[in-house]
C-alpha positions in Angstrom: 100.0 85.3 111.4 97.9 82.2 110.8 99.1 79.0 109.1 97.3 79.7 105.8 98.9 83.2 105.5 102.3 81.9 106.3 102.1 79.1 103.7 101.0 81.6 101.1 103.9 83.9 101.8 106.4 81.1 101.6 104.8 79.9 98.4 104.9 83.4 96.9 108.6 83.6 97.7 109.2 80.3 95.9 107.3 81.4 92.9 108.9 84.8 92.7 112.4 83.4 92.9 111.6 80.7 90.3 110.1 83.2 87.9 113.0 85.6 88.4 115.4 82.7 87.4 113.3 82.1 84.3 112.3 78.6 85.3 109.0 76.9 84.7 107.6 74.6 87.4 108.8 71.7 85.2 112.3 73.2 85.0 112.4 73.5 88.8 111.3 69.9 89.4 114.1 68.8 87.1 116.7 70.7 89.2 115.5 69.3 92.5 117.3 66.3 93.9 115.0 63.5 94.8 111.4 62.8 94.0 109.0 65.7 93.7 106.4 66.4 91.1 105.1 69.5 89.4 101.7 69.2 91.2 103.5 69.5 94.6 105.4 72.6 93.4 102.1 74.1 92.4 100.6 73.4 95.8 103.6 74.9 97.6 103.5 78.0 95.5 99.8 78.5 96.1 100.1 77.8 99.8 97.8 74.8 99.7 100.3 72.4 101.3 102.7 72.6 104.2 106.2 71.5 102.8 108.8 70.1 105.2 111.9 72.1 105.9 113.8 69.4 104.0 111.7 70.0 100.8 112.1 73.8 101.1 115.8 73.3 101.4 115.9 71.1 98.3 113.9 73.9 96.5 116.3 76.5 97.7 119.3 74.5 96.5 117.7 74.0 93.1 117.0 77.8 92.9 120.6 78.5 94.1 119.4 80.7 97.0 119.8 80.4 100.7 116.9 78.8 102.5 116.4 82.0 104.4 115.4 83.7 101.2 112.5 81.3 100.8 111.4 81.6 104.4 111.8 85.3 104.7 108.2 86.3 105.3 108.7 89.4 107.5 107.5 92.5 105.6 110.3 94.9 104.7 110.1 98.4 106.1 110.6 101.3 103.6 
């Protein structure tokens, strides 16, 4: 798996979890400890940036999910 594909999968996880919680990107930014802006969330969700593990952990905490749920990119077998 190349870097671009990996970043898109992680971003998709962030977006899916955020949407399932009923949060907008602005809502999520408001829940994250520390400084982060909506543009950065948008870039993460679209796979256009490589967030640090610390940033992903802050997002996971704001979404109230384990970090492993955001980083779970292995396809599930049926």
